[in-house]
C-alpha positions in Angstrom: -8.8 19.8 -18.4 -5.4 18.5 -17.3 -4.8 16.2 -14.3 -8.6 15.9 -13.8 -8.1 12.7 -11.7 -5.2 13.8 -9.5 -5.5 12.8 -5.9 -2.2 13.7 -4.2 0.8 15.5 -5.6 4.2 17.2 -5.0 5.7 19.9 -7.2 9.3 19.9 -8.5 11.6 22.5 -6.9 11.2 24.8 -9.9 7.4 24.3 -10.2 7.5 23.1 -13.8 6.4 19.5 -13.0 4.4 17.6 -10.5 4.5 14.0 -9.3 1.1 12.7 -8.3 -1.3 9.8 -7.7 -4.5 9.4 -9.7 -6.2 7.5 -6.9 -6.0 7.9 -3.2 -6.0 4.7 -1.2 -3.8 5.8 1.7 -6.4 4.6 4.3 -7.1 1.3 2.7 -6.8 -1.7 5.0 -6.0 -4.4 2.4 -2.5 -5.7 1.9 -0.5 -6.2 -1.3 -3.4 -5.1 -3.6 -2.7 -5.5 -7.3 -6.2 -4.7 -8.7 -7.4 -1.9 -10.9 -7.2 0.7 -8.2 -3.6 0.0 -7.3 -1.8 3.4 -7.1 0.8 4.5 -9.6 2.9 7.7 -9.6 2.7 9.9 -12.6 4.9 12.9 -13.5 3.2 15.8 -15.4 5.2 18.4 -17.3 3.4 21.7 -17.4 5.5 23.0 -20.3 5.0 20.1 -22.6 1.7 18.9 -21.3 3.1 15.4 -21.2 2.3 12.8 -18.6 4.7 9.9 -17.7 4.1 6.9 -15.4 7.4 6.8 -13.4 6.7 3.7 -11.3 5.0 1.0 -13.5 4.5 -1.4 -10.6 1.5 -3.8 -10.1 1.2 -3.0 -6.4 0.9 0.3 -4.5 3.1 3.3 -5.1 1.8 6.2 -3.1 2.3 9.7 -1.6 5.0 11.2 -3.8 7.3 13.7 -2.2 9.6 15.7 -4.6 12.8 16.6 -2.8 15.7 17.9 -4.8 16.2 15.8 -7.9 14.4 12.7 -6.3 10.8 11.8 -5.8 10.3 9.8 -2.6 7.3 7.6 -2.2 6.0 4.6 -0.3 5.7 1.2 -2.0 5.0 -2.4 -1.1 7.5 -3.8 -3.6 9.0 -6.0 -0.9 5.5 -6.9 0.4 5.7 -4.3 3.2 5.3 -0.5 2.5 8.7 1.1 2.6 10.2 4.4 1.4 11.7 4.4 -2.0 13.3 7.1 -4.1 13.0 7.7 -7.8 15.9 9.6 -9.4 14.6 12.0 -12.0 18.0 12.1 -13.7 18.6 8.4 -14.2 15.0 7.1 -13.9 16.1 4.4 -11.4 14.4 3.5 -8.1 16.2 2.9 -4.8 14.8 1.4 -1.6 15.6 3.7 1.4 13.9 2.1 4.4 13.9 -1.7 5.0 11.1 -2.3 7.5 9.9 -5.9 7.5 7.1 -6.1 10.1 4.9 -3.0 9.7 4.0 -0.7 6.8 5.3 2.8 6.5 2.1 4.9 6.7 1.3 8.6 6.0 4.9 9.8 5.2 5.4 13.6 5.1 8.5 15.6 4.2 10.2 18.7 5.5 13.7 20.1 6.2 15.3 17.2 4.2 13.6 14.7 6.4 10.6 12.4 6.1 8.4 11.6 9.1 6.1 8.6 9.0 4.0 6.2 11.1 5.2 2.7 11.7 3.4 0.2 13.9 1.8 2.9 16.0 5.1 4.8 16.5 6.4 7.9 14.8 9.7 7.5 12.9 12.0 10.1 11.3 14.1 9.5 8.2 17.2 11.6 7.5 17.6 11.8 3.8 21.3 12.7 4.0 22.4 9.7 6.0 19.4 7.6 4.9 19.0 6.5 8.5 15.7 6.3 10.3 14.9 6.2 14.0 11.9 6.1 16.2 10.9 9.5 17.7 10.5 9.2 21.5 7.1 10.6 22.5 5.7 11.1 25.9 2.0 12.0 26.3 1.1 13.1 29.8 -2.4 12.4 31.1 -4.9 15.3 31.1 -6.0 14.7 34.8 -3.7 16.5 37.1 -3.7 13.7 39.7 -2.2 11.2 37.3 0.7 13.4 36.2 4.3 13.0 37.6 4.8 15.3 40.6 7.1 16.0 43.5 6.0 14.4 46.8 7.4 14.8 50.3 7.5 11.3 51.9 9.7 12.2 54.9 6.8 11.4 57.2 6.2 8.0 55.6 9.6 6.5 56.3 9.4 3.2 58.2 12.9 1.8 58.1 16.5 2.9 57.6 19.7 0.9 57.2 23.2 2.4 57.0 25.9 0.8 54.8 29.1 -0.5 56.5 31.0 2.5 55.1 28.4 5.0 56.3 28.3 6.5 52.8 24.9 5.2 51.9 21.5 4.8 53.5 18.7 2.5 52.5 15.3 4.0 53.2 11.9 2.3 53.2 8.9 4.5 52.7 5.3 3.3 53.5 4.0 4.8 50.2 3.5 1.6 48.2 6.5 0.0 50.0 9.1 2.0 48.0 12.8 1.5 48.5 15.2 4.4 48.2 18.9 4.7 48.3 20.5 8.0 49.6 24.2 8.5 48.9 25.8 10.7 51.5 27.8 12.7 49.1 24.9 13.4 46.7 21.7 15.4 47.0 19.7 13.1 44.7 17.7 10.2 46.0 17.6 7.0 44.0 14.5 4.7 43.8 15.6 1.1 43.6 12.2 -0.6 43.3 10.8 -0.3 39.8 7.1 -1.0 40.4 5.4 2.3 41.5 1.7 1.8 42.3 2.2 -1.8 43.4 2.2 -3.1 47.0 5.3 -5.1 47.8 6.5 -7.0 50.9 10.0 -8.0 51.7 12.3 -8.7 54.6 14.4 -6.0 56.5 16.4 -4.0 53.9 20.2 -4.4 53.8 22.5 -2.1 51.9 25.1 -4.9 51.3 22.5 -7.0 49.4 21.7 -4.3 46.8 23.2 -4.8 43.3 24.2 -1.4 41.8 22.4 -2.3 38.5 19.0 -1.8 40.3 19.7 1.9 41.0 17.9 4.5 38.9 17.2 8.2 39.5 13.8 9.5 40.3 12.3 13.0 40.7 11.7 12.7 44.4 13.6 14.2 47.4 12.9 14.2 51.1 14.6 15.2 54.4 15.3 12.9 57.3 
């Protein structure tokens, strides 16, 4: 029986070879392990029935992903798990990502990219540019009352102040003491207090005292 101890593998593009681990320790919590169960990456040739250890490192080399003429894998060679690439033509290894704080966990490839977990975030590595970036993810709450929604607060307005030019109006709504700025030439309303859900108290609002860096758009409109 060939490859009786294979745990995780990835086939070459022509299907004649496979890169694989003999032991699966992907969910292990220990760091920088160099014992007898440290993972190595082997390459098996189905035509010659030959097996070759292509990593030969005392630590962890895990989750091979055969893409083109390179085998990508995660390794803790710099004491933190990062993505490396093994060139099947030259037999050399290249470090691709250079994270220093958190380990690269559970990498998976597709469309010439590798997605992986890092410090609780999802990151995407472009294999062409060799650049990786965090994927912005927004998970909305299941309960309807906690989701963002449009609210008519026209009946909650308590104060209004007009700018000297008459082009802007500062509006105070009683809903959690929110401050809004309404430019005359625009249809959008800008919220200028950045603490929704928090009760705040302040003096009478004055348009002249507002720095423009505090203005940010919100999904809220109302009529005066």
